[in-house]
C-alpha positions in Angstrom: -12.5 -7.3 -57.9 -14.3 -5.5 -60.7 -18.0 -5.6 -61.2 -17.6 -7.7 -64.3 -15.4 -10.2 -62.4 -17.9 -10.3 -59.5 -20.7 -11.3 -62.0 -18.5 -14.1 -63.4 -17.7 -15.3 -59.9 -21.5 -15.2 -59.0 -22.4 -17.2 -62.1 -19.7 -19.8 -61.3 -20.9 -20.0 -57.6 -24.6 -20.3 -58.8 -23.5 -23.3 -60.9 -22.0 -24.9 -57.8 -18.4 -24.4 -58.9 -15.7 -23.2 -56.6 -13.3 -21.8 -59.1 -10.5 -19.4 -58.3 -9.6 -16.5 -60.5 -6.0 -15.8 -61.4 -4.9 -12.2 -61.9 -2.0 -12.1 -64.3 0.7 -9.3 -64.0 0.4 -8.8 -67.8 -2.4 -8.6 -70.3 -4.3 -11.8 -71.3 -6.3 -9.8 -73.9 -5.2 -12.0 -76.8 -5.2 -15.8 -76.9 -1.4 -15.7 -77.4 -0.9 -13.5 -74.4 -3.2 -15.6 -72.3 -1.4 -18.9 -73.3 2.0 -17.4 -72.3 0.6 -16.1 -69.0 -1.2 -19.4 -68.2 1.7 -21.5 -69.5 -0.6 -23.6 -71.7 -1.1 -24.3 -75.4 -2.9 -21.5 -77.3 -5.6 -24.0 -78.1 -6.5 -24.2 -74.4 -7.5 -20.5 -74.4 -11.2 -19.8 -74.8 -11.9 -16.9 -77.1 -15.4 -15.5 -76.3 -16.5 -13.9 -79.6 -19.8 -12.0 -80.0 -21.6 -11.9 -83.3 -24.9 -10.5 -84.3 -27.5 -12.5 -86.3 -28.1 -10.8 -89.6 -31.8 -11.7 -89.6 -32.7 -11.7 -85.9 -30.3 -9.0 -84.7 -29.7 -11.1 -81.6 -26.2 -11.4 -80.1 -24.6 -14.9 -80.3 -21.6 -16.0 -78.3 -19.1 -18.3 -79.9 -16.5 -19.9 -77.6 -13.6 -20.7 -79.8 -10.2 -22.4 -79.2 -7.4 -19.9 -79.2 -5.6 -21.6 -82.1 -8.7 -21.5 -84.3 -10.3 -18.9 -86.5 -14.0 -18.9 -87.0 -15.0 -20.3 -90.4 -18.1 -18.0 -90.8 -19.9 -20.4 -93.1 -19.6 -23.2 -90.5 -20.7 -20.9 -87.7 -23.7 -19.6 -89.6 -24.7 -23.2 -90.3 -24.6 -24.0 -86.6 -26.4 -20.8 -85.6 -29.0 -21.0 -88.3 -28.5 -17.5 -89.8 -26.0 -15.1 -91.3 -23.6 -13.5 -88.8 -21.7 -10.3 -88.6 -19.4 -8.9 -86.0 -21.3 -7.1 -83.3 -20.6 -3.5 -82.4 -18.2 -3.1 -79.5 -20.4 -0.6 -77.7 -23.4 -2.9 -78.0 -21.3 -5.8 -76.7 -20.3 -3.7 -73.6 -23.8 -2.5 -73.1 -25.6 -5.8 -73.4 -23.0 -8.2 -71.9 -21.3 -6.0 -69.4 -17.9 -6.9 -70.8 -15.3 -5.0 -72.8 -13.6 -6.7 -75.7 -10.6 -8.6 -74.4 -12.3 -9.5 -71.2 -15.5 -11.1 -72.4 -16.2 -14.1 -70.2 -18.2 -17.2 -71.4 -20.5 -16.6 -68.4 -21.8 -13.8 -66.2 -23.4 -11.7 -69.0 -26.2 -9.3 -68.1 -28.6 -11.8 -69.8 -27.9 -15.2 -71.3 -26.8 -15.4 -74.9 -27.3 -18.3 -77.3 -23.9 -20.0 -77.0 -21.9 -22.2 -79.4 -18.6 -23.9 -78.4 -15.8 -25.0 -80.7 -15.7 -28.8 -80.3 -11.9 -28.6 -80.4 -12.0 -27.1 -76.8 -13.5 -30.4 -75.6 -10.3 -32.2 -76.6 -8.6 -30.7 -73.5 -8.9 -31.6 -69.8 -8.7 -27.9 -68.8 -9.2 -24.6 -70.6 -8.7 -21.0 -69.6 -11.2 -18.3 -70.0 -11.5 -14.5 -69.3 -13.1 -13.7 -66.0 -14.3 -10.2 -66.8 -11.1 -8.3 -67.3 -8.1 -8.2 -69.6 -5.8 -9.9 -67.1 -8.1 -12.0 -65.0 -8.7 -15.6 -66.0 -10.0 -18.9 -64.7 -9.4 -22.6 -65.4 -12.3 -24.9 -66.1 -13.0 -28.4 -67.5 -14.4 -27.6 -71.0 -17.2 -30.2 -70.5 -18.4 -28.2 -67.5 -18.2 -25.0 -69.5 -20.3 -26.6 -72.2 -22.9 -27.6 -69.5 -23.1 -24.3 -67.6 -23.3 -22.2 -70.8 -25.9 -24.6 -72.3 -23.9 -24.4 -75.4 -24.2 -26.2 -78.7 -21.0 -27.6 -80.3 -19.8 -26.5 -83.7 -16.6 -26.8 -85.8 -14.8 -23.5 -85.8 -12.6 -24.4 -88.8 -12.6 -26.9 -91.6 -10.3 -29.8 -91.1 
């Protein structure tokens, strides 16, 4: 198991959760690839997107349903400041994860986290476990709790 996956497993264990990882034979780097591999709807895939606050410079984690795109205006309203995509090198350095394998948990240090309320419509969702082909299944309400996330609407309805 990679160092990144070990951090995710340790974070799940610390939360009192006994969750197994699934290593897929093919990439789960995109939501579409992950949905095919996990045999679920694309909406059940958790995209972990990292943004940088324009005023604060702080990284922000947005957990978004695989079938949603982030409406930046709605996300900025939830976060309380303008957002821009964070640099991939900074993401790797500060979270310990490479793009395509960013997990909702197990970061080097906690990030302010916001979860797409659409994910809460599902009984189970699938998230990256620290690699581009390692995933885990979790109840989204538990994910909300263990990430101390705030809910937001990722897209206008």
